[in-house]
C-alpha positions in Angstrom: 66.4 -75.3 16.2 66.2 -71.5 16.1 67.2 -69.7 12.9 70.3 -67.7 12.9 68.5 -64.4 12.7 66.2 -65.3 15.5 63.2 -64.1 13.5 60.4 -66.1 12.0 60.0 -65.6 8.3 56.6 -64.1 7.3 55.1 -65.8 4.3 53.5 -63.8 1.6 49.8 -64.4 0.6 49.5 -67.0 -2.1 48.2 -66.2 -5.5 44.9 -67.8 -4.6 44.4 -65.6 -1.6 45.1 -62.5 -3.7 42.6 -63.7 -6.2 39.9 -64.2 -3.6 40.6 -60.7 -2.1 40.4 -59.0 -5.5 37.1 -60.7 -6.4 35.6 -59.6 -3.0 36.8 -56.1 -3.7 35.4 -56.3 -7.2 32.0 -57.4 -5.9 32.0 -54.4 -3.4 33.0 -52.0 -6.2 30.3 -53.4 -8.5 27.7 -52.9 -5.8 28.8 -49.3 -5.0 29.2 -48.2 -8.6 25.9 -49.7 -9.5 24.1 -47.8 -6.7 25.9 -44.6 -7.9 24.7 -45.0 -11.5 21.1 -46.0 -10.4 20.8 -43.1 -8.0 22.3 -40.6 -10.4 19.9 -41.4 -13.3 16.8 -41.9 -11.1 17.2 -38.4 -9.6 18.8 -36.5 -12.5 22.1 -35.8 -10.7 24.9 -34.4 -12.8 22.7 -34.3 -15.9 24.6 -31.4 -17.5 27.4 -31.3 -20.1 27.2 -35.1 -20.3 28.9 -35.4 -16.9 26.5 -38.2 -15.9 27.4 -40.2 -19.1 31.1 -39.5 -18.6 31.0 -40.7 -15.0 29.0 -43.8 -15.9 31.5 -44.7 -18.6 34.4 -44.2 -16.2 32.8 -46.4 -13.5 32.1 -49.1 -16.1 35.7 -48.9 -17.5 37.1 -49.4 -14.0 34.8 -52.3 -13.5 35.9 -54.0 -16.7 39.6 -53.3 -16.1 39.3 -54.7 -12.5 37.5 -57.8 -13.8 40.1 -58.5 -16.5 43.0 -58.1 -14.1 41.3 -60.3 -11.5 40.6 -63.1 -14.0 44.0 -62.9 -15.6 45.6 -62.6 -12.1 47.8 -59.8 -13.3 49.0 -56.9 -11.1 47.4 -58.4 -8.0 48.5 -55.7 -5.5 47.8 -52.9 -8.0 44.4 -54.3 -8.7 43.6 -54.4 -5.0 44.7 -50.8 -4.4 42.8 -49.6 -7.4 39.5 -51.3 -6.4 39.8 -50.0 -2.9 40.4 -46.4 -4.1 37.5 -46.5 -6.6 35.2 -48.1 -4.1 36.0 -45.2 -1.7 35.4 -42.7 -4.5 32.0 -44.4 -5.3 31.0 -44.4 -1.7 31.8 -40.7 -1.4 29.7 -39.9 -4.5 26.9 -42.0 -3.2 27.0 -40.3 0.2 26.8 -36.9 -1.6 23.7 -38.1 -3.6 22.1 -39.5 -0.4 22.7 -36.2 1.4 21.0 -34.2 -1.3 18.0 -36.7 -1.3 17.7 -36.3 2.5 17.9 -32.5 2.3 15.2 -32.4 -0.4 13.1 -34.8 1.6 13.3 -32.6 4.6 12.2 -29.6 2.6 9.2 -31.5 1.2 8.3 -33.2 4.5 7.9 -29.9 6.2 5.6 -28.8 3.4 3.4 -31.8 4.0 2.1 -30.5 7.4 1.4 -27.3 9.3 1.5 -26.5 13.0 -0.9 -24.4 15.0 -0.5 -23.8 18.7 -3.8 -23.6 20.4 -3.8 -22.2 23.9 -6.0 -21.3 26.9 -5.3 -17.8 28.2 -6.3 -16.1 31.3 -5.5 -12.5 32.5 -1.9 -12.2 33.7 -3.1 -11.2 37.2 -5.6 -14.1 37.4 -5.1 -16.7 40.2 -6.2 -19.5 37.8 -3.3 -21.8 37.0 -4.9 -24.9 35.5 -7.8 -25.5 33.1 -9.4 -27.7 35.7 -10.3 -24.5 37.6 -12.4 -23.3 34.6 -16.1 -23.9 33.8 -16.2 -22.2 30.4 -14.1 -20.0 28.1 -14.7 -17.8 25.1 -13.8 -18.8 21.6 -14.8 -17.8 18.0 -16.2 -21.3 17.2 -17.8 -20.2 13.9 -14.6 -18.9 12.3 -12.1 -21.3 13.8 -14.3 -24.3 14.8 -12.1 -27.2 13.8 -9.0 -26.0 15.7 -11.0 -25.1 18.8 -12.7 -28.5 18.7 -9.3 -30.2 18.5 -8.1 -28.3 21.5 -11.2 -29.1 23.6 -11.0 -32.8 22.6 -7.3 -32.9 23.8 -8.3 -31.3 27.1 -11.0 -33.8 27.6 -8.7 -36.7 26.7 -5.9 -35.5 28.9 -7.7 -33.9 31.8 -11.1 -35.5 31.7 -12.8 -32.1 31.4 -15.7 -31.2 29.2 -15.3 -27.4 29.0 -18.1 -25.3 27.6 -17.4 -22.5 25.1 -19.1 -19.1 24.8 -19.1 -18.2 21.2 -17.7 -14.8 20.1 -17.2 -13.2 16.7 -13.4 -13.1 16.7 -10.2 -13.6 18.8 -9.8 -9.8 19.2 -13.3 -9.7 20.7 -12.5 -12.5 23.1 -9.3 -10.7 24.2 -11.3 -7.5 24.8 -13.7 -9.4 27.1 -10.7 -11.0 28.9 -9.2 -7.5 29.5 -12.4 -5.8 30.7 -13.1 -8.7 33.1 -16.3 -9.9 31.5 -14.8 -13.4 30.8 -12.5 -15.6 32.8 -10.6 -17.3 30.0 -10.3 -17.6 26.2 -9.0 -19.8 23.5 -6.1 -18.4 21.4 -4.9 -19.6 18.0 -1.1 -18.7 17.8 -1.4 -17.5 14.2 -3.7 -14.7 15.5 -1.4 -13.6 18.3 0.6 -11.3 16.1 -2.7 -9.6 15.0 -3.4 -8.7 18.7 0.1 -7.5 19.2 -0.6 -4.9 16.5 -3.4 -3.3 18.5 -1.9 -3.8 21.9 1.8 -3.5 22.5 1.3 -5.1 26.0 -0.6 -8.1 24.8 2.0 -10.6 25.9 2.3 -9.1 29.3 -1.5 -8.9 29.8 -2.2 -12.7 29.4 -1.1 -15.9 31.0 -1.0 -19.3 29.2 -2.3 -22.1 31.4 -2.6 -24.8 28.7 -1.5 -25.4 25.1 -1.7 -28.0 22.4 0.0 -28.0 19.0 -2.1 -29.2 16.2 -0.2 -30.8 13.4 -2.3 -30.9 10.2 -1.3 -33.0 7.1 -1.5 -31.0 3.9 -2.1 -32.1 0.4 -0.9 -30.1 -2.6 -1.3 -31.4 -6.1 -0.7 -28.1 -7.9 3.1 -28.7 -8.6 4.1 -29.1 -12.2 6.0 -31.9 -13.7 9.8 -32.0 -13.2 10.6 -31.1 -16.8 8.6 -27.8 -17.0 10.6 -24.9 -18.2 8.2 -22.1 -17.3 6.6 -21.8 -13.9 5.5 -19.4 -11.0 6.9 -19.7 -7.5 5.3 -18.0 -4.6 7.8 -16.8 -2.0 6.2 -16.3 1.4 8.1 -14.6 4.1 6.7 -15.1 7.6 7.6 -12.8 10.5 9.0 -15.5 12.8 12.1 -17.5 13.8 12.2 -21.2 14.5 9.9 -23.9 13.0 9.0 -23.1 9.4 5.8 -25.2 9.7 4.3 -22.7 12.1 1.2 -21.0 10.6 1.7 -17.3 10.6 1.0 -14.0 8.7 2.9 -13.7 5.4 4.7 -10.3 5.5 6.6 -10.9 2.2 4.6 -11.9 -0.8 6.6 -12.3 -4.0 5.8 -14.2 -7.2 8.8 -15.4 -9.1 7.9 -16.0 -12.8 10.7 -18.1 -14.2 11.3 -18.9 -17.9 14.2 -21.3 -18.2 14.2 -21.1 -22.0 14.5 -17.3 -22.2 16.4 -17.0 -19.0 14.1 -14.5 -17.5 12.9 -14.1 -13.9 10.2 -11.5 -13.1 9.6 -10.7 -9.4 6.2 -9.4 -8.6 5.6 -8.0 -5.1 2.2 -7.5 -3.6 2.2 -5.2 -0.5 1.3 -7.0 2.7 -1.3 -4.4 3.4 -3.1 -4.9 0.1 -6.9 -5.1 0.6 -7.8 -8.3 -1.3 -10.4 -11.0 -1.3 -9.2 -14.0 0.7 -10.7 -17.5 0.0 -11.0 -20.6 2.2 -10.6 -19.6 5.9 -11.0 -16.0 4.8 -14.6 -16.8 3.7 -14.0 -14.9 0.4 -14.1 -11.6 2.4 -11.8 -8.7 2.0 -8.9 -8.3 4.3 -5.1 -7.5 4.4 -3.1 -9.9 2.2 -0.8 -10.6 5.2 -3.8 -12.1 7.0 -4.2 -14.8 4.3 -1.1 -16.5 5.9 -3.0 -17.3 9.1 -5.2 -19.7 7.0 -2.2 -21.5 5.5 0.2 -21.0 2.6 -2.4 -22.5 0.2 -4.8 -19.7 1.0 -2.1 -17.1 0.3 -1.3 -18.8 -3.0 -5.0 -18.9 -4.1 -5.5 -15.3 -3.1 -2.7 -14.2 -5.5 -3.8 -16.6 -8.2 -7.3 -15.0 -8.1 -5.8 -11.5 -8.0 -3.6 -11.9 -11.1 -5.5 -14.6 -13.0 -2.5 -17.0 -13.1 -1.6 -20.4 -11.8 1.2 -20.7 -9.1 3.0 -24.0 -9.4 5.4 -24.0 -6.4 5.9 -22.2 -3.2 8.9 -21.6 -0.9 8.0 -20.5 2.6 10.8 -18.8 4.5 11.3 -17.1 7.8 14.0 -15.0 9.5 16.1 -18.1 10.1 15.9 -19.1 6.4 16.7 -15.6 5.2 19.8 -15.3 7.3 21.1 -18.7 6.3 20.6 -18.0 2.6 22.5 -14.7 2.7 25.4 -16.4 4.5 25.3 -19.3 2.0 25.8 -17.0 -1.0 28.6 -15.1 0.8 26.7 -11.9 1.5 25.2 -9.5 -1.0 25.5 -5.9 -2.3 22.5 -3.7 -3.1 21.9 0.0 -3.9 20.3 1.9 -1.1 18.1 4.9 -2.3 17.9 6.7 1.0 19.9 6.7 4.2 18.2 5.3 7.3 18.9 3.7 10.7 17.2 0.4 11.7 14.5 0.8 14.3 14.7 -2.9 15.3 18.5 -2.7 15.7 20.0 0.8 16.0 23.4 -0.6 15.6 22.8 -0.6 11.8 22.8 2.6 9.8 22.6 2.3 6.0 24.0 5.2 3.9 22.8 6.1 0.5 24.6 4.2 -2.3 25.9 0.6 -2.6 25.8 -1.2 0.7 27.3 -4.7 1.4 25.1 -6.8 3.7 25.8 -9.9 5.7 22.9 -11.9 7.1 22.2 -9.7 10.2 22.5 -6.4 8.2 20.3 -7.8 5.4 17.6 -8.8 7.9 17.6 -5.3 9.4 17.6 -3.8 5.9 14.5 -5.6 4.7 12.5 -5.3 8.0 12.8 -1.5 8.2 9.8 0.6 7.2 9.4 3.4 9.9 12.6 5.1 8.8 11.8 5.1 5.1 10.0 8.0 3.3 7.6 5.6 1.6 7.0 3.4 4.6 5.9 -0.1 3.7 6.0 0.7 0.0 9.8 1.4 0.3 10.3 -1.6 2.5 8.8 -3.7 -0.3 11.3 -2.2 -2.8 14.2 -3.0 -0.4 12.9 -6.6 -0.1 12.9 -7.0 -3.9 16.5 -5.5 -4.1 17.7 -8.1 -1.6 15.9 -11.0 -3.2 17.1 -9.9 -6.6 20.7 -9.8 -5.3 20.4 -13.3 -3.9 18.9 -14.6 -7.2 21.8 -13.0 -9.1 24.2 -14.9 -6.9 22.3 -18.1 -7.1 22.0 -18.1 -10.9 25.8 -17.3 -11.2 26.7 -20.5 -9.4 28.7 -22.7 -11.8 29.1 -25.9 -9.9 26.8 -28.5 -8.4 28.6 -28.3 -5.1 27.6 -24.6 -4.9 23.9 -25.5 -5.3 24.3 -28.3 -2.9 25.8 -26.1 -0.2 23.0 -23.6 -0.6 20.3 -26.3 -0.4 22.0 -27.9 2.6 22.1 -24.6 4.5 18.3 -24.2 4.1 17.2 -27.7 5.0 15.8 -26.9 8.4 14.4 -23.4 7.6 12.5 -23.6 4.3 9.3 -25.2 3.3 8.6 -26.0 -0.4 6.5 -28.3 -2.5 9.2 -28.4 -5.3 10.5 -32.0 -5.7 14.1 -33.0 -5.8 13.8 -34.0 -9.4 12.5 -30.5 -10.3 15.3 -28.9 -8.3 17.9 -31.0 -10.1 16.4 -30.3 -13.5 16.6 -26.6 -12.8 20.2 -26.8 -11.6 21.2 -29.0 -14.5 19.6 -26.7 -17.0 21.4 -23.7 -15.6 24.7 -25.4 -15.4 24.3 -26.8 -18.9 23.6 -23.4 -20.5 25.9 -21.3 -18.4 23.8 -18.3 -19.2 23.0 -15.6 -16.7 19.3 -14.8 -16.0 17.8 -11.4 -16.5 16.1 -10.5 -13.3 13.4 -7.7 -13.4 10.9 -6.6 -10.8 7.5 -4.9 -10.4 5.1 -4.1 -7.7 1.4 -3.2 -7.6 0.4 0.1 -6.1 -2.7 1.6 -4.5 -4.1 4.1 -2.0 -3.6 3.5 1.7 -5.9 4.5 4.5 -6.4 3.8 8.2 -9.7 2.7 9.6 -11.6 3.2 6.3 -11.7 -0.5 5.3 -12.9 -3.4 7.4 -10.7 -6.4 8.2 -12.5 -9.8 8.3 -10.0 -11.2 10.8 -10.0 -8.1 13.0 -13.4 -6.4 12.3 -13.2 -4.1 15.3 -9.6 -2.9 14.7 -8.6 0.3 12.9 -6.0 -1.0 10.5 -3.9 0.5 7.7 -4.8 -1.1 4.4 -4.1 -0.5 0.8 -6.8 -0.4 -1.8 -5.1 -1.6 -5.0 -5.2 0.3 -8.2 -6.8 -2.1 -10.7 -4.8 -0.8 -13.6 -1.6 -1.6 -11.7 -2.9 -5.1 -11.0 -3.8 -5.6 -14.7 -0.4 -4.3 -15.8 1.4 -6.7 -13.4 -0.8 -9.6 -14.6 0.1 -8.9 -18.2 3.8 -8.7 -17.5 3.7 -12.1 -15.7 1.9 -13.7 -18.7 4.4 -12.1 -21.1 7.3 -13.8 -19.3 5.4 -17.1 -19.3 4.9 -16.9 -23.1 8.5 -15.9 -23.7 7.8 -12.3 -24.9 
């Protein structure tokens, strides 16, 4: 018989069902909170002002309270809601930790390899369209033998061709022969392309690429200090490219950051890109422009500066235009003092008046790239670069929350390369957040005498290049200043 109301009465879950539900939720919460605590302590997350201890105590307190209520079968619905809420909170925290770990992993992974694009070039007007039409090609086998051998091996594996090479002294020489018609084709290492563009504005229009192969080389760097070091040097290398940060290229910005976490000092030392220095490794310990050290890899640039100043460099951060713009946006723009009015030659839309100027990412990039419109040329460009880096550092060291640091790191994950581990990054962030003290940022640069065509470049021996012969007293003074900050003086 139907009930008077015509509706079936819905029975409530029995006490036993609520008990089972609460124990399942308790098990889930235990798993999530345990993973949060393990991840937090294993990677030094939130290790400032005892926040990690407080969070651990809070998570354990919720666990004990949930266990007691579930066993005593008290407040069943409230217990369920509380466990669901705190499980979601734990999952959110764990997701944040995992994201930070993934970002740091990306930064370190890109530092574990380098990319060099090797190409076969012919004159732009040539009718040759495939390497199968070639019998031989010119290549500087003595100075870049391993990369050239890798390219030829790939052509043989892919095309079944055993191309012969005619040895030349350098890539610029091979290009000259290509242009004067004395050779049919040449090998080109992409890291040298920018060097040829310096001597020939029409370089890109004069050649045609008929084959390319990107060599991905695994790197090993064991120079990084332990995560708990309070004093260290970081090499900031700025490469003149967009896109993949792993691409081997000249280093146009060369800054050493000497950081003392105990005294809260940061010293920025800039070495001009045109400095005439001895370059080890691929540079064969010959003298050349500092910027050319970058074509042999970031390790060579680091070792060049270590030898120059008699110091050890512990970490590096390699950035390009993409990185730079992301970083300026991440800190919300910057303000710097401009000593002289100028208009950007790369983008005439931007004119910078004398005095304080506020820069977004695009303006900041135009500001640091300009040298032709400055009275002191590249020397003044170096000063402007230090102003911008200093302004960024001041904003970074003023961050007072972990979320602020996380947002900055996340914005850089695809456009920066560093050998600094996540543990080290977290220790630095924790130390700064714990102290709350502002850093004193100072800067210095080495000087010298510039000339064109008076000094010989190892990478481009036939080119007449502008290079800067450093004043040794300036180098010695900069070296002593770096060592003073390291010692805490």
